C-alpha positions in Angstrom: 4.5 2.9 14.8 3.8 6.7 14.1 1.3 7.3 11.5 1.5 10.6 9.8 -1.5 12.5 9.5 -1.7 15.7 7.4 -2.3 18.5 10.2 -4.8 21.1 7.9 -4.8 24.4 9.5 -7.3 26.8 7.7 -7.8 30.6 8.4 -10.4 32.3 6.5 -10.0 36.7 6.9 -13.4 38.1 6.4 -13.6 41.4 4.7 -16.7 43.5 4.0 -19.7 41.7 2.4 -19.6 41.3 -1.5 -15.5 41.5 -0.8 -12.8 38.9 -1.6 -11.6 37.1 1.9 -8.4 35.0 2.0 -8.4 31.2 2.8 -4.9 29.9 4.0 -3.9 26.4 4.0 -1.1 25.0 5.8 0.3 21.8 5.6 3.3 20.5 7.5 6.8 19.6 6.0 6.3 16.5 4.5 9.3 13.9 4.7 8.4 12.2 0.9 8.1 13.6 -2.3 4.8 13.6 -4.4 2.1 16.4 -4.2 -0.8 17.8 -1.9 -4.0 17.7 -3.4 -7.0 19.6 -1.9 -10.6 20.5 -2.7 -12.6 23.4 -0.6 -16.3 22.7 -0.8 -18.7 26.1 0.0 -21.6 23.3 0.9 -22.9 20.6 2.7 -24.4 19.3 -0.7 -21.0 19.5 -2.4 -19.1 17.8 0.2 -21.1 15.1 0.3 -21.1 14.5 -3.3 -17.5 15.1 -3.2 -17.9 17.2 -6.5 -18.2 19.2 -7.6 -15.7 21.4 -5.5 -15.8 25.2 -5.4 -12.4 24.6 -6.2 -9.4 22.6 -5.7 -5.7 22.2 -7.2 -1.9 20.5 -6.3 1.0 22.0 -4.6 4.5 19.9 -4.3 5.0 18.6 -1.2 7.7 20.9 -0.5 5.3 24.2 -0.2 3.8 24.8 2.7 1.0 27.0 2.4 -1.6 28.1 -0.2 -3.5 31.3 -0.3 -6.8 31.2 -1.8 -9.3 34.3 -2.6 -12.5 33.4 -2.3 -16.2 35.1 -1.5 -16.8 35.3 2.6 -18.3 32.2 3.7 -18.2 29.0 5.3 -15.8 26.4 3.5 -14.3 22.6 4.1 -11.1 21.2 2.9 -10.2 18.0 1.9 -6.8 17.0 1.3 -4.5 14.4 1.0 -0.4 13.8 0.4 -0.3 12.0 -3.1 3.3 10.5 -2.3 3.6 8.3 -5.6 2.0 10.8 -7.7 -0.9 9.1 -9.3 -3.4 11.4 -8.7 -5.6 9.3 -6.4 -6.1 8.8 -2.4 -4.2 5.1 -2.6 -6.1 2.6 0.1 -6.1 -0.7 1.4 -8.8 -3.5 0.2 -10.9 -2.4 2.7 -11.0 1.2 2.4 -8.5 2.5 4.8 -5.8 5.2 3.0 -2.6 4.4 2.7 -1.4 7.8 2.4 -1.6 10.4 4.7 -5.4 12.8 4.3 -6.8 15.6 6.2 
């Protein structure tokens, strides 16, 4: 059985100190509808707590790229394909995700 996992590729183009940087999130072409939900974290503490994220959002599953303007720095990104539109990452009773994530 082939499992689909969202391949998340992100690139930050850093300029001089204090200037905005561009974070580009790329998602593969997804076969079913729904949306991609993503969160961007700017520290280990916010990643571990899963909230509050630096920013987050949703994009239709057919849109393959999102551009974000952020201050230069290091970021972590979490994303999942919300196939059924219930705005949560669905899991099995043992906690394993049933929707693609990355």
